[in-house]
N, C-alpha and C positions, 0 to 999 in steps of 0.2 A: 430718089436721091439728088441731090444737089445737081444743078444745071450744069451742065460739064462744058468745056471750051470745046469746040473742033481741033482733035489734035493732028498734026502731020502723019503720024503713024495709024494703027489701025484699031478701032475700038468698036466691038463686036457684043452684041448683046446676046445671053441666052446660048452661047455655045458648048456644045456637049465637051467635057473633060474628058471622057474616056477615049477621045480619039489623041489624046495628048498624055497618055500614061503609061509605063511600061506594060502594066499589067492589065491595061484595056477595060477599066471600070472607073465609075464614077458619073452622077447627075451633072448638071448643065450651070456653068459660071453665071452670076448676074449679069457680070461683064467680064470681057477678056480684053486688054489693054498690052498693044504690041507697039512700043513707043519707038521713033524713028530713029530718036537720039537720046543722051541725057536731059538735055533743056526741054526737049518735048514730056519727059517722064515727071521731070521737077515741075513744071506747067502743070499738067494735069493732077499731080498731087496735091500742090497749095490751092488748086479749085476744087478739092472734094471735101465735104464735109466731114468733122474730125470722128463722127459717128460712124461712116463708111469704113468697114474692114477692108484692108489691103494685104492680099497674099500673093506673094512673089514666088513663082515658079520657074523650075528650069525646064529640063527634059521631062521629069515625071518616072525618073529613074528609081527613086526612093520613097514612094507617096502611094497611099492608098486613099482617092476621094471618094467621100460615102456617097451611096445612090441618090439624095437629095439634092446634091450638089452646094455649092458653095455660094454665099452670100457677097456683095459687095463688088471690089473689082479685083481680078485675077490679073498680075503683073507678070508678062512673059517675053523674055528679051529674046532677040533674035540679030539679024544683021545690024551691024553698028556697034553690035557689043561683043563680037565674035573674034575680033582681032587678037593675035600674039606676035609680041616682039620680043628680039633677045637683043639686050642691050648691055655688052660686057658681062659681069657675073649675075646680071638681072636678068629674069623673063616677067616679062608684062603682059597680063591674059584679060580680056572681056569676060564678063562674069556669065556670057553664054557659049563662051569656047568650051568645047567638048575635054574632061581630062585627058584623054586619051590623046588628043590633037595636041594639046601643049607639050606634053611629055614626049611626043615624036618631036616635034619641032625644036625643042629643048635638045634632044639626043642630037640632031641632024647639025646644031650649031656647036656640038662638043659639050653641052650643057645639062646636069643630071638632075631631072626630075622623074625619075624613071618608076618611081612611087604611086605615080599617077596613073599609069599607064593602064591596069586592070581595074581603077576604081569607076564605075559607071557613074556616068551624068555628067554636069558642066561646074565649071571653076566657081560659081556663084555657091552653089550646095557644097561643093567641097570646103568652100572656107567657113561658112555657116556651122558645118558640121563636123568641122575639125577632122576631115577625112584623112584616112591611114592604111598603108598597107607595107607588108614585109619591114614592119619596125619603122616606119618613116612616117610622120604626119606632116599635114599642113601645118602645124604649128612649129613646126623644125626649120620650115623654109621661109615661113610668112614675113613679111617688111611690113606692108602696108596694103590697105585698099579703100577705092573711094565707093560710096554710099550717097544714095538720095534718102533722106528722111520721111517720116510720114509727112510732116509739113514742107515738103518740096524743096529742101536746103540740100546743098552738096557739100557732103562733109569728107573728110580722110580720117580712117579708124588705123590704129594705132595696134601691136598686139595686147598693150594695158586695156585698152578699150574692147576688145572683143574678148579678152580671160579666157583664153582655149582651155577645154577640158575633152575628157572622153567623150566625142560625138557631141559636143556641146561649144557654144559661146552665148556671150552676153548681145549677140545683136539684137535690138529692140523690134518688138513686133512691128511690121507694116515698114521697114526700111529697107531699102532695095539696094544690093550690091550691084555695082555698076563695072569694076575694073578692080585687079589683084596684083601685086607687085611680090615676086619670089626671089628670095636667094638662090641660086642653082650652082654647086659645085662644079669645076671642070672635069671633064672625062673624056676618053677616047670614042667619040662618034660611032666607031663601029662597034666598040664594045658595049655602048651603051644601047644601042639597036640590038643586038644579040641577046643582051640580057632580058629585055622588054620580051622578045618573042618565046625567051625560055617561061617568062612570066605567064604569056598568055597560054602556051601548053600545058603547064602546070594548072592553070584555072580551069581552061577548058576540059582537063579529066577529071577535075573532082568537083565542078559545079556544073548546073544545068542550064547552061549558056544559050542553048538554043531552044529554051521555053521562055515563057512571059513570066517573070519573075520581077522582083523590086530588090532584089542584091539580098544581102544577109537579113532576117525577118527580126532576130532578136538580138541583144547587146550580149557580147561574151560578160558572163558575171566576174569582177575581178577588182582590185584596187588600182587605181591610177594616179600620178603625180597630177599637179597643176595645169602641165602643159600636154596632158592629154597621153602621155607615154604609160607603160605597166610600170608599176613600182615593185612587183613581187613576181615572184616566181611558181605561184602556184593558182595561174589563171585557169578558171573552167571555161570549158565550150560549151558554148549553147548546144551544138549539136549532138554532143554527146549526150547532156542532159534530156535532149528530145528525144532521141533513140532510146536511153534507158528507162524512159516513163513510156515506151511503145508505142511513141508517135511518129515514126517513120513513114510516110507515105500514107498517113492518114486522111480522110477525105471529108468535104462537106459539100455538097452542091457540086459547084464546078472548081471548086477550090481544093488543092492537097499540097501534103509537105512532101517535099519532094523524095523520092526514092533515091534519087544518087547523091543528094547533101541535106539533110534532116533539117538545116536551118533555113532553108528557102521555100518560100510559099508561091505555088504555083498557080496560074490559073491555066486548068487545063480545056479551057472551052466553055464558055456560056456563065463562068462563075460571077456572080454579083460582088458588089463591095460587101456586103452581109455577110455573104459563103465565106470571105478570103479575113473580113475581121472576126468573126466567130469562130472560125478554125483557130486563127490565131489565139483567142482567149481559150480555146478549150485546151491548146496546147498550153499553155501559161498554167493552166488550173491542174492539168496532169502531171505537171514539172514539180509544181509545188507538192502536190501530194505524193511524188514518189521521192523526191530530194530535199522539201524544205526549202529550197531557192526559188525566188520571184524571179521570173524573167522579164526584162525590159525592153521594150519595144525598140527596134532602132527604125523600121519604116515608119514615116510620120503618116498619120490618119486625120483626116482633116473634113470640114465640112457636115452637110444635116445628114441624118437618116432618112430614109423613103418612109412614107406614112406608115405603111402597112408592114416593115421589115422586124416588127417586134421588139426593136432594140428602145429602152428608155435612157435619156440621159441625165 
């Protein structure tokens, strides 16, 4: 790899990514870079040859890293990128700030970003995937974001730049989001905090929140508008399709489709990434055989398979 400058942050070779994902699977990264600040990040990206892959990684809440690990540089933001500020009707959050923390800080200031409270992960991932819950999506509140390009330039991104869609944006590969600004409607602080407590109770009652999961495994198959909002009233639920295909509770190695919520893939202990991805692909196959509908992964799967796991790329 290109000779790298000595950063002010931490640059670690061969770091196991299983320690950094909610599912606790995945081989090592060639390098993991934890920048001190935006300039530190930009300087290192400028020094990397264009052939070196760059993968921004948040808290690993919606991710399967394959057992062979990741080539190139994994950028993981931490301190220096987890700030949260409320300025009038705007909330400014670093990309490493947890969605739940942003929602709570906003509510305490009488600003409504309550839809973020039960979304696992951090703000960078929420923006990149146009995360949403309870009928509100990032696209509905997004004003602008700051990012560092693969070439090491700091740029401002507008809604038009990102082109929000259901669980997708046009953020270029290798670009790293560092901050986002949201419009937050006014609300009563106590009422907002109470609403979030109700949301948490509802989530805990219906989802396996105490187990090793990565959130919803597959997208709900439905039509969506350009902003990422459902545009019809005939949305199909992935969990129901999985259940109808007889795959609730299905197992492969240490991987299982949750008995509590059929659209949650669980590491019951000792699962490999190949177990998890293989079970997911079996679910997709069975659902297609049962309903004729092809489920799309919502969990991101990255990296190389282990040499002996039987996968062909």
